N, CA, C and O atoms as a Maestro MAE file, in Angstrom:
{
 s_m_m2io_version
 :::
 2.0.0
}

f_m_ct {
 s_m_title
 :::
 protein
 m_atom[344] {
  # First column is atom index #
  i_m_mmod_type
  r_m_x_coord
  r_m_y_coord
  r_m_z_coord
  i_m_residue_number
  s_m_chain_name
  s_m_pdb_residue_name
  s_m_pdb_atom_name
  i_m_atomic_number
  :::
  1 25 42.105 -210.916 -175.903 1 A "MET " " N  " 7
  2 3 42.369 -209.916 -175.465 1 A "MET " " CA " 6
  3 2 42.821 -209.974 -173.817 1 A "MET " " C  " 6
  4 15 42.178 -210.589 -172.966 1 A "MET " " O  " 8
  5 25 43.948 -209.273 -173.582 2 A "LYS " " N  " 7
  6 3 44.441 -209.177 -172.309 2 A "LYS " " CA " 6
  7 2 43.750 -207.868 -171.199 2 A "LYS " " C  " 6
  8 15 43.936 -206.659 -171.340 2 A "LYS " " O  " 8
  9 25 43.239 -208.289 -170.517 3 A "PRO " " N  " 7
  10 3 42.700 -207.465 -170.079 3 A "PRO " " CA " 6
  11 2 44.130 -206.822 -169.106 3 A "PRO " " C  " 6
  12 15 45.049 -207.510 -168.661 3 A "PRO " " O  " 8
  13 25 43.937 -205.135 -168.946 4 A "SER " " N  " 7
  14 3 44.789 -203.978 -168.312 4 A "SER " " CA " 6
  15 2 44.119 -203.236 -167.422 4 A "SER " " C  " 6
  16 15 44.656 -202.287 -166.852 4 A "SER " " O  " 8
  17 25 43.099 -203.530 -167.250 5 A "CYS " " N  " 7
  18 3 42.013 -202.109 -166.440 5 A "CYS " " CA " 6
  19 2 40.450 -203.310 -165.714 5 A "CYS " " C  " 6
  20 15 39.912 -204.267 -166.272 5 A "CYS " " O  " 8
  21 25 40.248 -202.874 -164.742 6 A "LEU " " N  " 7
  22 3 38.860 -203.169 -164.099 6 A "LEU " " CA " 6
  23 2 37.688 -203.322 -165.382 6 A "LEU " " C  " 6
  24 15 36.858 -204.226 -165.283 6 A "LEU " " O  " 8
  25 25 37.663 -202.518 -166.429 7 A "ASP " " N  " 7
  26 3 36.922 -202.520 -167.152 7 A "ASP " " CA " 6
  27 2 36.571 -203.715 -167.790 7 A "ASP " " C  " 6
  28 15 35.523 -204.352 -167.688 7 A "ASP " " O  " 8
  29 25 38.131 -204.077 -168.837 8 A "ASP " " N  " 7
  30 3 38.528 -205.416 -169.069 8 A "ASP " " CA " 6
  31 2 38.240 -206.501 -168.535 8 A "ASP " " C  " 6
  32 15 37.805 -207.460 -169.174 8 A "ASP " " O  " 8
  33 25 38.489 -206.498 -167.005 9 A "TYR " " N  " 7
  34 3 38.088 -207.723 -165.788 9 A "TYR " " CA " 6
  35 2 36.814 -208.183 -166.122 9 A "TYR " " C  " 6
  36 15 36.667 -209.281 -166.659 9 A "TYR " " O  " 8
  37 25 35.639 -207.258 -165.787 10 A "VAL " " N  " 7
  38 3 34.493 -207.469 -166.271 10 A "VAL " " CA " 6
  39 2 34.369 -207.377 -167.419 10 A "VAL " " C  " 6
  40 15 33.666 -208.373 -167.590 10 A "VAL " " O  " 8
  41 25 34.464 -207.058 -168.156 11 A "PHE " " N  " 7
  42 3 34.081 -207.522 -169.839 11 A "PHE " " CA " 6
  43 2 34.292 -209.138 -169.527 11 A "PHE " " C  " 6
  44 15 33.478 -209.977 -169.142 11 A "PHE " " O  " 8
  45 25 35.451 -209.227 -169.787 12 A "VAL " " N  " 7
  46 3 36.061 -210.983 -169.035 12 A "VAL " " CA " 6
  47 2 34.963 -211.958 -169.106 12 A "VAL " " C  " 6
  48 15 34.471 -212.825 -169.828 12 A "VAL " " O  " 8
  49 25 34.802 -211.188 -167.654 13 A "CYS " " N  " 7
  50 3 33.962 -212.338 -167.029 13 A "CYS " " CA " 6
  51 2 33.165 -212.280 -167.551 13 A "CYS " " C  " 6
  52 15 32.812 -213.367 -168.008 13 A "CYS " " O  " 8
  53 25 32.215 -210.999 -167.929 14 A "MET " " N  " 7
  54 3 31.014 -211.145 -167.873 14 A "MET " " CA " 6
  55 2 30.499 -211.340 -169.212 14 A "MET " " C  " 6
  56 15 29.348 -210.904 -169.166 14 A "MET " " O  " 8
  57 25 30.760 -211.799 -170.481 15 A "ARG " " N  " 7
  58 3 31.010 -211.894 -171.254 15 A "ARG " " CA " 6
  59 2 30.420 -213.138 -172.126 15 A "ARG " " C  " 6
  60 15 30.203 -213.264 -173.331 15 A "ARG " " O  " 8
  61 25 30.244 -214.051 -170.945 16 A "ASN " " N  " 7
  62 3 29.816 -215.458 -171.517 16 A "ASN " " CA " 6
  63 2 28.549 -215.456 -171.254 16 A "ASN " " C  " 6
  64 15 27.974 -216.542 -171.179 16 A "ASN " " O  " 8
  65 25 27.789 -214.175 -171.045 17 A "GLY " " N  " 7
  66 3 26.246 -214.103 -170.609 17 A "GLY " " CA " 6
  67 2 25.547 -214.657 -169.329 17 A "GLY " " C  " 6
  68 15 24.368 -214.720 -168.982 17 A "GLY " " O  " 8
  69 25 26.466 -214.952 -168.887 18 A "LYS " " N  " 7
  70 3 25.736 -215.787 -167.525 18 A "LYS " " CA " 6
  71 2 25.367 -214.301 -166.688 18 A "LYS " " C  " 6
  72 15 26.005 -213.261 -166.852 18 A "LYS " " O  " 8
  73 25 24.304 -214.447 -165.851 19 A "TRP " " N  " 7
  74 3 24.367 -213.400 -164.564 19 A "TRP " " CA " 6
  75 2 25.090 -213.232 -163.946 19 A "TRP " " C  " 6
  76 15 25.731 -214.277 -163.833 19 A "TRP " " O  " 8
  77 25 25.781 -211.928 -162.941 20 A "TRP " " N  " 7
  78 3 26.873 -212.051 -162.738 20 A "TRP " " CA " 6
  79 2 25.747 -210.634 -161.027 20 A "TRP " " C  " 6
  80 15 25.122 -209.574 -161.069 20 A "TRP " " O  " 8
  81 25 26.169 -211.654 -159.889 21 A "THR " " N  " 7
  82 3 26.505 -210.579 -158.200 21 A "THR " " CA " 6
  83 2 27.898 -209.655 -158.256 21 A "THR " " C  " 6
  84 15 28.949 -210.180 -158.623 21 A "THR " " O  " 8
  85 25 27.851 -208.447 -157.925 22 A "PHE " " N  " 7
  86 3 29.031 -207.760 -157.276 22 A "PHE " " CA " 6
  87 2 30.155 -208.767 -156.702 22 A "PHE " " C  " 6
  88 15 31.382 -208.791 -156.794 22 A "PHE " " O  " 8
  89 25 29.290 -209.508 -156.129 23 A "TRP " " N  " 7
  90 3 30.385 -210.263 -155.094 23 A "TRP " " CA " 6
  91 2 31.418 -211.419 -155.753 23 A "TRP " " C  " 6
  92 15 32.623 -211.644 -155.641 23 A "TRP " " O  " 8
  93 25 30.034 -212.183 -156.684 24 A "GLU " " N  " 7
  94 3 30.863 -213.053 -157.741 24 A "GLU " " CA " 6
  95 2 32.259 -212.438 -158.962 24 A "GLU " " C  " 6
  96 15 33.326 -212.910 -159.355 24 A "GLU " " O  " 8
  97 25 31.469 -211.143 -159.215 25 A "LEU " " N  " 7
  98 3 32.737 -210.873 -159.952 25 A "LEU " " CA " 6
  99 2 33.651 -210.530 -159.078 25 A "LEU " " C  " 6
  100 15 34.761 -211.019 -159.291 25 A "LEU " " O  " 8
  101 25 33.489 -209.476 -157.663 26 A "GLN " " N  " 7
  102 3 34.736 -209.411 -157.181 26 A "GLN " " CA " 6
  103 2 35.463 -210.593 -156.796 26 A "GLN " " C  " 6
  104 15 36.670 -210.411 -156.634 26 A "GLN " " O  " 8
  105 25 35.102 -211.561 -156.640 27 A "GLN " " N  " 7
  106 3 35.626 -213.206 -156.029 27 A "GLN " " CA " 6
  107 2 36.858 -213.674 -157.083 27 A "GLN " " C  " 6
  108 15 37.934 -214.204 -156.809 27 A "GLN " " O  " 8
  109 25 36.218 -213.222 -158.586 28 A "VAL " " N  " 7
  110 3 36.528 -214.026 -159.391 28 A "VAL " " CA " 6
  111 2 37.517 -213.031 -159.805 28 A "VAL " " C  " 6
  112 15 38.633 -213.518 -159.984 28 A "VAL " " O  " 8
  113 25 37.407 -211.631 -160.029 29 A "ILE " " N  " 7
  114 3 38.694 -210.575 -160.014 29 A "ILE " " CA " 6
  115 2 39.972 -210.916 -159.181 29 A "ILE " " C  " 6
  116 15 41.178 -210.878 -159.422 29 A "ILE " " O  " 8
  117 25 39.188 -211.275 -158.072 30 A "LYS " " N  " 7
  118 3 40.738 -211.050 -157.030 30 A "LYS " " CA " 6
  119 2 41.742 -212.639 -156.906 30 A "LYS " " C  " 6
  120 15 42.818 -212.941 -156.391 30 A "LYS " " O  " 8
  121 25 40.639 -213.387 -157.721 31 A "GLU " " N  " 7
  122 3 41.550 -214.702 -157.759 31 A "GLU " " CA " 6
  123 2 42.226 -214.582 -158.876 31 A "GLU " " C  " 6
  124 15 43.226 -215.298 -158.831 31 A "GLU " " O  " 8
  125 25 42.113 -213.891 -160.037 32 A "LYS " " N  " 7
  126 3 42.795 -213.670 -161.280 32 A "LYS " " CA " 6
  127 2 43.862 -212.862 -160.943 32 A "LYS " " C  " 6
  128 15 44.996 -213.175 -161.307 32 A "LYS " " O  " 8
  129 25 43.679 -211.987 -160.375 33 A "THR " " N  " 7
  130 3 44.380 -210.770 -160.212 33 A "THR " " CA " 6
  131 2 44.934 -209.913 -159.098 33 A "THR " " C  " 6
  132 15 45.301 -208.742 -159.003 33 A "THR " " O  " 8
  133 25 44.841 -211.098 -158.184 34 A "GLY " " N  " 7
  134 3 45.368 -210.504 -156.951 34 A "GLY " " CA " 6
  135 2 44.821 -209.125 -155.744 34 A "GLY " " C  " 6
  136 15 45.105 -208.993 -154.554 34 A "GLY " " O  " 8
  137 25 43.876 -208.180 -156.732 35 A "LYS " " N  " 7
  138 3 43.515 -207.105 -156.633 35 A "LYS " " CA " 6
  139 2 41.725 -206.925 -156.010 35 A "LYS " " C  " 6
  140 15 40.736 -207.120 -156.717 35 A "LYS " " O  " 8
  141 25 41.711 -206.664 -155.082 36 A "PHE " " N  " 7
  142 3 40.370 -206.528 -154.063 36 A "PHE " " CA " 6
  143 2 39.837 -204.804 -154.704 36 A "PHE " " C  " 6
  144 15 40.302 -203.664 -154.707 36 A "PHE " " O  " 8
  145 25 38.608 -205.505 -155.186 37 A "TYR " " N  " 7
  146 3 37.770 -203.583 -155.556 37 A "TYR " " CA " 6
  147 2 36.463 -204.025 -154.672 37 A "TYR " " C  " 6
  148 15 36.123 -205.191 -154.468 37 A "TYR " " O  " 8
  149 25 35.862 -202.958 -154.235 38 A "GLY " " N  " 7
  150 3 35.077 -202.490 -153.566 38 A "GLY " " CA " 6
  151 2 33.761 -203.001 -154.641 38 A "GLY " " C  " 6
  152 15 33.950 -203.547 -155.728 38 A "GLY " " O  " 8
  153 25 32.485 -202.695 -154.082 39 A "GLU " " N  " 7
  154 3 31.013 -203.003 -155.050 39 A "GLU " " CA " 6
  155 2 31.242 -201.659 -156.146 39 A "GLU " " C  " 6
  156 15 31.477 -201.630 -157.354 39 A "GLU " " O  " 8
  157 25 31.030 -200.444 -154.988 40 A "PRO " " N  " 7
  158 3 31.181 -199.503 -155.852 40 A "PRO " " CA " 6
  159 2 31.622 -199.107 -157.613 40 A "PRO " " C  " 6
  160 15 31.101 -198.779 -158.679 40 A "PRO " " O  " 8
  161 25 33.345 -199.503 -156.802 41 A "THR " " N  " 7
  162 3 34.023 -199.574 -158.358 41 A "THR " " CA " 6
  163 2 33.736 -200.483 -158.975 41 A "THR " " C  " 6
  164 15 33.853 -200.148 -160.154 41 A "THR " " O  " 8
  165 25 33.269 -201.927 -158.873 42 A "ILE " " N  " 7
  166 3 32.588 -203.051 -159.733 42 A "ILE " " CA " 6
  167 2 31.066 -202.724 -160.332 42 A "ILE " " C  " 6
  168 15 30.454 -203.411 -161.150 42 A "ILE " " O  " 8
  169 25 30.594 -201.405 -159.658 43 A "SER " " N  " 7
  170 3 29.495 -201.161 -160.074 43 A "SER " " CA " 6
  171 2 29.512 -200.096 -161.209 43 A "SER " " C  " 6
  172 15 28.873 -200.181 -162.258 43 A "SER " " O  " 8
  173 25 30.394 -199.014 -160.818 44 A "ALA " " N  " 7
  174 3 30.756 -198.279 -161.777 44 A "ALA " " CA " 6
  175 2 31.889 -198.465 -163.090 44 A "ALA " " C  " 6
  176 15 32.333 -197.560 -163.796 44 A "ALA " " O  " 8
  177 25 32.353 -200.687 -163.211 45 A "ALA " " N  " 7
  178 3 32.581 -200.690 -164.408 45 A "ALA " " CA " 6
  179 2 31.281 -200.796 -165.005 45 A "ALA " " C  " 6
  180 15 30.694 -199.953 -165.683 45 A "ALA " " O  " 8
  181 25 30.885 -202.017 -164.640 46 A "ILE " " N  " 7
  182 3 29.620 -202.228 -165.553 46 A "ILE " " CA " 6
  183 2 29.299 -201.107 -165.942 46 A "ILE " " C  " 6
  184 15 29.114 -201.005 -167.155 46 A "ILE " " O  " 8
  185 25 29.143 -200.058 -165.217 47 A "ARG " " N  " 7
  186 3 28.278 -198.686 -165.544 47 A "ARG " " CA " 6
  187 2 28.677 -198.656 -167.090 47 A "ARG " " C  " 6
  188 15 27.952 -198.732 -168.083 47 A "ARG " " O  " 8
  189 25 30.300 -198.498 -166.958 48 A "ASN " " N  " 7
  190 3 31.175 -197.636 -167.493 48 A "ASN " " CA " 6
  191 2 30.739 -198.715 -169.108 48 A "ASN " " C  " 6
  192 15 31.076 -198.082 -170.109 48 A "ASN " " O  " 8
  193 25 30.227 -199.838 -169.391 49 A "LEU " " N  " 7
  194 3 30.127 -201.152 -170.416 49 A "LEU " " CA " 6
  195 2 28.889 -200.377 -171.518 49 A "LEU " " C  " 6
  196 15 28.601 -200.468 -172.711 49 A "LEU " " O  " 8
  197 25 28.440 -199.666 -170.435 50 A "ARG " " N  " 7
  198 3 27.630 -198.656 -171.065 50 A "ARG " " CA " 6
  199 2 27.505 -197.690 -171.995 50 A "ARG " " C  " 6
  200 15 26.567 -197.439 -172.751 50 A "ARG " " O  " 8
  201 25 28.871 -197.021 -171.813 51 A "LYS " " N  " 7
  202 3 29.286 -196.019 -172.817 51 A "LYS " " CA " 6
  203 2 30.089 -196.195 -173.765 51 A "LYS " " C  " 6
  204 15 31.081 -196.921 -173.830 51 A "LYS " " O  " 8
  205 25 29.525 -195.345 -174.682 52 A "ASP " " N  " 7
  206 3 30.184 -195.220 -176.108 52 A "ASP " " CA " 6
  207 2 31.473 -195.707 -176.313 52 A "ASP " " C  " 6
  208 15 31.444 -196.284 -177.401 52 A "ASP " " O  " 8
  209 25 32.524 -195.770 -175.859 53 A "TYR " " N  " 7
  210 3 33.782 -195.527 -175.284 53 A "TYR " " CA " 6
  211 2 34.079 -196.989 -175.242 53 A "TYR " " C  " 6
  212 15 35.031 -197.435 -175.883 53 A "TYR " " O  " 8
  213 25 33.310 -197.757 -174.519 54 A "ALA " " N  " 7
  214 3 33.500 -199.054 -173.992 54 A "ALA " " CA " 6
  215 2 33.258 -199.512 -174.929 54 A "ALA " " C  " 6
  216 15 34.138 -200.206 -175.438 54 A "ALA " " O  " 8
  217 25 31.776 -199.345 -175.732 55 A "ARG " " N  " 7
  218 3 30.939 -200.119 -177.071 55 A "ARG " " CA " 6
  219 2 31.954 -200.580 -178.099 55 A "ARG " " C  " 6
  220 15 32.400 -201.724 -178.185 55 A "ARG " " O  " 8
  221 25 32.190 -199.793 -178.684 56 A "VAL " " N  " 7
  222 3 33.780 -199.705 -179.288 56 A "VAL " " CA " 6
  223 2 34.559 -200.549 -178.869 56 A "VAL " " C  " 6
  224 15 34.539 -201.711 -179.274 56 A "VAL " " O  " 8
  225 25 35.280 -200.161 -178.092 57 A "LYS " " N  " 7
  226 3 36.530 -200.642 -177.299 57 A "LYS " " CA " 6
  227 2 36.047 -202.629 -177.813 57 A "LYS " " C  " 6
  228 15 36.613 -203.417 -178.571 57 A "LYS " " O  " 8
  229 25 34.716 -202.766 -176.901 58 A "TYR " " N  " 7
  230 3 34.341 -204.506 -176.661 58 A "TYR " " CA " 6
  231 2 33.767 -205.264 -177.780 58 A "TYR " " C  " 6
  232 15 33.637 -206.486 -177.852 58 A "TYR " " O  " 8
  233 25 33.256 -203.862 -179.134 59 A "ASN " " N  " 7
  234 3 32.419 -204.427 -180.202 59 A "ASN " " CA " 6
  235 2 31.055 -205.045 -179.335 59 A "ASN " " C  " 6
  236 15 30.477 -206.126 -179.223 59 A "ASN " " O  " 8
  237 25 30.942 -203.790 -178.856 60 A "LEU " " N  " 7
  238 3 29.167 -204.124 -178.527 60 A "LEU " " CA " 6
  239 2 28.268 -203.582 -179.079 60 A "LEU " " C  " 6
  240 15 28.624 -202.567 -179.676 60 A "LEU " " O  " 8
  241 25 27.164 -203.833 -179.148 61 A "SER " " N  " 7
  242 3 25.623 -203.183 -179.773 61 A "SER " " CA " 6
  243 2 25.552 -201.453 -179.454 61 A "SER " " C  " 6
  244 15 25.442 -201.070 -178.289 61 A "SER " " O  " 8
  245 25 25.629 -200.430 -180.647 62 A "GLN " " N  " 7
  246 3 25.868 -199.283 -180.442 62 A "GLN " " CA " 6
  247 2 24.225 -198.769 -180.040 62 A "GLN " " C  " 6
  248 15 24.200 -197.603 -179.646 62 A "GLN " " O  " 8
  249 25 23.271 -199.256 -180.070 63 A "CYS " " N  " 7
  250 3 22.374 -199.026 -180.024 63 A "CYS " " CA " 6
  251 2 20.694 -199.472 -179.236 63 A "CYS " " C  " 6
  252 15 19.527 -199.081 -179.238 63 A "CYS " " O  " 8
  253 25 21.469 -200.424 -178.693 64 A "ASP " " N  " 7
  254 3 20.737 -201.565 -177.869 64 A "ASP " " CA " 6
  255 2 21.182 -201.280 -176.298 64 A "ASP " " C  " 6
  256 15 22.012 -200.462 -175.901 64 A "ASP " " O  " 8
  257 25 20.479 -202.086 -175.626 65 A "GLU " " N  " 7
  258 3 21.263 -201.987 -174.445 65 A "GLU " " CA " 6
  259 2 22.097 -203.045 -173.718 65 A "GLU " " C  " 6
  260 15 21.466 -204.096 -173.608 65 A "GLU " " O  " 8
  261 25 23.306 -203.084 -173.195 66 A "VAL " " N  " 7
  262 3 24.495 -203.660 -173.394 66 A "VAL " " CA " 6
  263 2 24.473 -204.750 -171.711 66 A "VAL " " C  " 6
  264 15 24.975 -205.844 -171.453 66 A "VAL " " O  " 8
  265 25 23.776 -203.936 -171.018 67 A "VAL " " N  " 7
  266 3 23.864 -204.722 -169.727 67 A "VAL " " CA " 6
  267 2 22.234 -204.834 -168.920 67 A "VAL " " C  " 6
  268 15 21.603 -203.852 -168.530 67 A "VAL " " O  " 8
  269 25 21.913 -205.849 -168.836 68 A "GLU " " N  " 7
  270 3 20.689 -205.802 -168.114 68 A "GLU " " CA " 6
  271 2 20.707 -206.600 -166.635 68 A "GLU " " C  " 6
  272 15 21.437 -207.467 -166.154 68 A "GLU " " O  " 8
  273 25 19.502 -205.845 -166.152 69 A "LYS " " N  " 7
  274 3 19.638 -206.275 -164.362 69 A "LYS " " CA " 6
  275 2 18.651 -206.511 -163.982 69 A "LYS " " C  " 6
  276 15 17.741 -205.923 -164.565 69 A "LYS " " O  " 8
  277 25 18.262 -207.418 -162.889 70 A "LYS " " N  " 7
  278 3 17.108 -208.723 -162.577 70 A "LYS " " CA " 6
  279 2 17.260 -208.144 -161.208 70 A "LYS " " C  " 6
  280 15 18.292 -207.489 -161.064 70 A "LYS " " O  " 8
  281 25 16.362 -208.243 -160.025 71 A "ARG " " N  " 7
  282 3 16.841 -208.205 -157.972 71 A "ARG " " CA " 6
  283 2 16.691 -209.152 -157.996 71 A "ARG " " C  " 6
  284 15 15.854 -209.682 -158.726 71 A "ARG " " O  " 8
  285 25 17.423 -209.742 -157.227 72 A "LEU " " N  " 7
  286 3 17.874 -210.566 -156.360 72 A "LEU " " CA " 6
  287 2 16.814 -211.365 -155.940 72 A "LEU " " C  " 6
  288 15 15.972 -210.536 -155.595 72 A "LEU " " O  " 8
  289 25 16.203 -212.812 -155.706 73 A "TRP " " N  " 7
  290 3 14.863 -213.244 -155.213 73 A "TRP " " CA " 6
  291 2 15.355 -212.795 -153.505 73 A "TRP " " C  " 6
  292 15 16.389 -212.847 -152.840 73 A "TRP " " O  " 8
  293 25 13.835 -212.313 -153.292 74 A "ASN " " N  " 7
  294 3 14.082 -211.979 -151.121 74 A "ASN " " CA " 6
  295 2 15.552 -211.483 -151.062 74 A "ASN " " C  " 6
  296 15 16.414 -212.215 -150.577 74 A "ASN " " O  " 8
  297 25 15.841 -210.298 -151.527 75 A "SER " " N  " 7
  298 3 16.885 -209.894 -151.499 75 A "SER " " CA " 6
  299 2 17.383 -207.807 -152.132 75 A "SER " " C  " 6
  300 15 16.950 -207.189 -153.104 75 A "SER " " O  " 8
  301 25 18.147 -207.468 -151.310 76 A "ASN " " N  " 7
  302 3 17.980 -205.959 -152.145 76 A "ASN " " CA " 6
  303 2 19.035 -206.038 -153.003 76 A "ASN " " C  " 6
  304 15 19.176 -205.000 -153.649 76 A "ASN " " O  " 8
  305 25 20.020 -207.099 -153.302 77 A "GLY " " N  " 7
  306 3 21.072 -207.008 -154.478 77 A "GLY " " CA " 6
  307 2 20.406 -206.939 -155.375 77 A "GLY " " C  " 6
  308 15 19.227 -206.648 -155.172 77 A "GLY " " O  " 8
  309 25 20.886 -207.186 -156.807 78 A "TRP " " N  " 7
  310 3 21.091 -207.141 -158.026 78 A "TRP " " CA " 6
  311 2 22.086 -207.619 -159.027 78 A "TRP " " C  " 6
  312 15 23.197 -207.089 -158.992 78 A "TRP " " O  " 8
  313 25 21.791 -208.778 -160.139 79 A "LYS " " N  " 7
  314 3 22.624 -209.657 -160.775 79 A "LYS " " CA " 6
  315 2 22.323 -208.883 -162.691 79 A "LYS " " C  " 6
  316 15 21.332 -208.699 -163.398 79 A "LYS " " O  " 8
  317 25 23.595 -208.687 -162.811 80 A "TYR " " N  " 7
  318 3 23.742 -208.263 -164.141 80 A "TYR " " CA " 6
  319 2 24.298 -209.396 -165.054 80 A "TYR " " C  " 6
  320 15 25.027 -210.377 -164.910 80 A "TYR " " O  " 8
  321 25 23.551 -208.745 -166.146 81 A "ARG " " N  " 7
  322 3 25.050 -209.831 -167.428 81 A "ARG " " CA " 6
  323 2 24.561 -208.232 -168.620 81 A "ARG " " C  " 6
  324 15 23.863 -207.250 -168.875 81 A "ARG " " O  " 8
  325 25 26.319 -209.691 -169.104 82 A "LEU " " N  " 7
  326 3 26.571 -208.612 -170.364 82 A "LEU " " CA " 6
  327 2 25.162 -209.149 -172.043 82 A "LEU " " C  " 6
  328 15 25.016 -210.345 -172.297 82 A "LEU " " O  " 8
  329 25 24.499 -208.232 -172.750 83 A "ILE " " N  " 7
  330 3 23.977 -208.993 -173.437 83 A "ILE " " CA " 6
  331 2 24.874 -209.098 -175.049 83 A "ILE " " C  " 6
  332 15 25.391 -208.086 -175.523 83 A "ILE " " O  " 8
  333 25 24.927 -210.035 -175.536 84 A "ILE " " N  " 7
  334 3 26.541 -209.569 -176.890 84 A "ILE " " CA " 6
  335 2 25.573 -210.444 -177.803 84 A "ILE " " C  " 6
  336 15 25.024 -211.529 -177.613 84 A "ILE " " O  " 8
  337 25 25.581 -209.345 -179.111 85 A "LYS " " N  " 7
  338 3 24.489 -210.176 -180.226 85 A "LYS " " CA " 6
  339 2 25.562 -210.330 -181.240 85 A "LYS " " C  " 6
  340 15 26.371 -209.417 -181.409 85 A "LYS " " O  " 8
  341 25 25.614 -211.340 -181.868 86 A "GLU " " N  " 7
  342 3 26.585 -212.459 -182.549 86 A "GLU " " CA " 6
  343 2 26.306 -211.165 -183.926 86 A "GLU " " C  " 6
  344 15 26.832 -211.314 -185.029 86 A "GLU " " O  " 8
  :::
 }
 m_bond[343] {
  # First column is bond index #
  i_m_from
  i_m_to
  i_m_order
  :::
  1 1 2 1
  2 2 3 1
  3 3 4 2
  4 3 5 1
  5 5 6 1
  6 6 7 1
  7 7 8 2
  8 7 9 1
  9 9 10 1
  10 10 11 1
  11 11 12 2
  12 11 13 1
  13 13 14 1
  14 14 15 1
  15 15 16 2
  16 15 17 1
  17 17 18 1
  18 18 19 1
  19 19 20 2
  20 19 21 1
  21 21 22 1
  22 22 23 1
  23 23 24 2
  24 23 25 1
  25 25 26 1
  26 26 27 1
  27 27 28 2
  28 27 29 1
  29 29 30 1
  30 30 31 1
  31 31 32 2
  32 31 33 1
  33 33 34 1
  34 34 35 1
  35 35 36 2
  36 35 37 1
  37 37 38 1
  38 38 39 1
  39 39 40 2
  40 39 41 1
  41 41 42 1
  42 42 43 1
  43 43 44 2
  44 43 45 1
  45 45 46 1
  46 46 47 1
  47 47 48 2
  48 47 49 1
  49 49 50 1
  50 50 51 1
  51 51 52 2
  52 51 53 1
  53 53 54 1
  54 54 55 1
  55 55 56 2
  56 55 57 1
  57 57 58 1
  58 58 59 1
  59 59 60 2
  60 59 61 1
  61 61 62 1
  62 62 63 1
  63 63 64 2
  64 63 65 1
  65 65 66 1
  66 66 67 1
  67 67 68 2
  68 67 69 1
  69 69 70 1
  70 70 71 1
  71 71 72 2
  72 71 73 1
  73 73 74 1
  74 74 75 1
  75 75 76 2
  76 75 77 1
  77 77 78 1
  78 78 79 1
  79 79 80 2
  80 79 81 1
  81 81 82 1
  82 82 83 1
  83 83 84 2
  84 83 85 1
  85 85 86 1
  86 86 87 1
  87 87 88 2
  88 87 89 1
  89 89 90 1
  90 90 91 1
  91 91 92 2
  92 91 93 1
  93 93 94 1
  94 94 95 1
  95 95 96 2
  96 95 97 1
  97 97 98 1
  98 98 99 1
  99 99 100 2
  100 99 101 1
  101 101 102 1
  102 102 103 1
  103 103 104 2
  104 103 105 1
  105 105 106 1
  106 106 107 1
  107 107 108 2
  108 107 109 1
  109 109 110 1
  110 110 111 1
  111 111 112 2
  112 111 113 1
  113 113 114 1
  114 114 115 1
  115 115 116 2
  116 115 117 1
  117 117 118 1
  118 118 119 1
  119 119 120 2
  120 119 121 1
  121 121 122 1
  122 122 123 1
  123 123 124 2
  124 123 125 1
  125 125 126 1
  126 126 127 1
  127 127 128 2
  128 127 129 1
  129 129 130 1
  130 130 131 1
  131 131 132 2
  132 131 133 1
  133 133 134 1
  134 134 135 1
  135 135 136 2
  136 135 137 1
  137 137 138 1
  138 138 139 1
  139 139 140 2
  140 139 141 1
  141 141 142 1
  142 142 143 1
  143 143 144 2
  144 143 145 1
  145 145 146 1
  146 146 147 1
  147 147 148 2
  148 147 149 1
  149 149 150 1
  150 150 151 1
  151 151 152 2
  152 151 153 1
  153 153 154 1
  154 154 155 1
  155 155 156 2
  156 155 157 1
  157 157 158 1
  158 158 159 1
  159 159 160 2
  160 159 161 1
  161 161 162 1
  162 162 163 1
  163 163 164 2
  164 163 165 1
  165 165 166 1
  166 166 167 1
  167 167 168 2
  168 167 169 1
  169 169 170 1
  170 170 171 1
  171 171 172 2
  172 171 173 1
  173 173 174 1
  174 174 175 1
  175 175 176 2
  176 175 177 1
  177 177 178 1
  178 178 179 1
  179 179 180 2
  180 179 181 1
  181 181 182 1
  182 182 183 1
  183 183 184 2
  184 183 185 1
  185 185 186 1
  186 186 187 1
  187 187 188 2
  188 187 189 1
  189 189 190 1
  190 190 191 1
  191 191 192 2
  192 191 193 1
  193 193 194 1
  194 194 195 1
  195 195 196 2
  196 195 197 1
  197 197 198 1
  198 198 199 1
  199 199 200 2
  200 199 201 1
  201 201 202 1
  202 202 203 1
  203 203 204 2
  204 203 205 1
  205 205 206 1
  206 206 207 1
  207 207 208 2
  208 207 209 1
  209 209 210 1
  210 210 211 1
  211 211 212 2
  212 211 213 1
  213 213 214 1
  214 214 215 1
  215 215 216 2
  216 215 217 1
  217 217 218 1
  218 218 219 1
  219 219 220 2
  220 219 221 1
  221 221 222 1
  222 222 223 1
  223 223 224 2
  224 223 225 1
  225 225 226 1
  226 226 227 1
  227 227 228 2
  228 227 229 1
  229 229 230 1
  230 230 231 1
  231 231 232 2
  232 231 233 1
  233 233 234 1
  234 234 235 1
  235 235 236 2
  236 235 237 1
  237 237 238 1
  238 238 239 1
  239 239 240 2
  240 239 241 1
  241 241 242 1
  242 242 243 1
  243 243 244 2
  244 243 245 1
  245 245 246 1
  246 246 247 1
  247 247 248 2
  248 247 249 1
  249 249 250 1
  250 250 251 1
  251 251 252 2
  252 251 253 1
  253 253 254 1
  254 254 255 1
  255 255 256 2
  256 255 257 1
  257 257 258 1
  258 258 259 1
  259 259 260 2
  260 259 261 1
  261 261 262 1
  262 262 263 1
  263 263 264 2
  264 263 265 1
  265 265 266 1
  266 266 267 1
  267 267 268 2
  268 267 269 1
  269 269 270 1
  270 270 271 1
  271 271 272 2
  272 271 273 1
  273 273 274 1
  274 274 275 1
  275 275 276 2
  276 275 277 1
  277 277 278 1
  278 278 279 1
  279 279 280 2
  280 279 281 1
  281 281 282 1
  282 282 283 1
  283 283 284 2
  284 283 285 1
  285 285 286 1
  286 286 287 1
  287 287 288 2
  288 287 289 1
  289 289 290 1
  290 290 291 1
  291 291 292 2
  292 291 293 1
  293 293 294 1
  294 294 295 1
  295 295 296 2
  296 295 297 1
  297 297 298 1
  298 298 299 1
  299 299 300 2
  300 299 301 1
  301 301 302 1
  302 302 303 1
  303 303 304 2
  304 303 305 1
  305 305 306 1
  306 306 307 1
  307 307 308 2
  308 307 309 1
  309 309 310 1
  310 310 311 1
  311 311 312 2
  312 311 313 1
  313 313 314 1
  314 314 315 1
  315 315 316 2
  316 315 317 1
  317 317 318 1
  318 318 319 1
  319 319 320 2
  320 319 321 1
  321 321 322 1
  322 322 323 1
  323 323 324 2
  324 323 325 1
  325 325 326 1
  326 326 327 1
  327 327 328 2
  328 327 329 1
  329 329 330 1
  330 330 331 1
  331 331 332 2
  332 331 333 1
  333 333 334 1
  334 334 335 1
  335 335 336 2
  336 335 337 1
  337 337 338 1
  338 338 339 1
  339 339 340 2
  340 339 341 1
  341 341 342 1
  342 342 343 1
  343 343 344 2
  :::
 }
}
């Protein structure tokens, strides 16, 4: 799959099942594309992964949660990971 939009880039980064912060995604996407996306835009792309059209496009579960989040220790930030069922 060749990424063509921010949702694609976020999916490609997160499909490894690793925990990601907005800032880590921001950095990797900027390195790969040369484009800078702000935290609200990346947050929206993560949220989009939960929507029906994205579940179909990326072959994600249709009924289970696909994005998990947890609070960063001793911080106000969050980490997110994509849950992909084999």
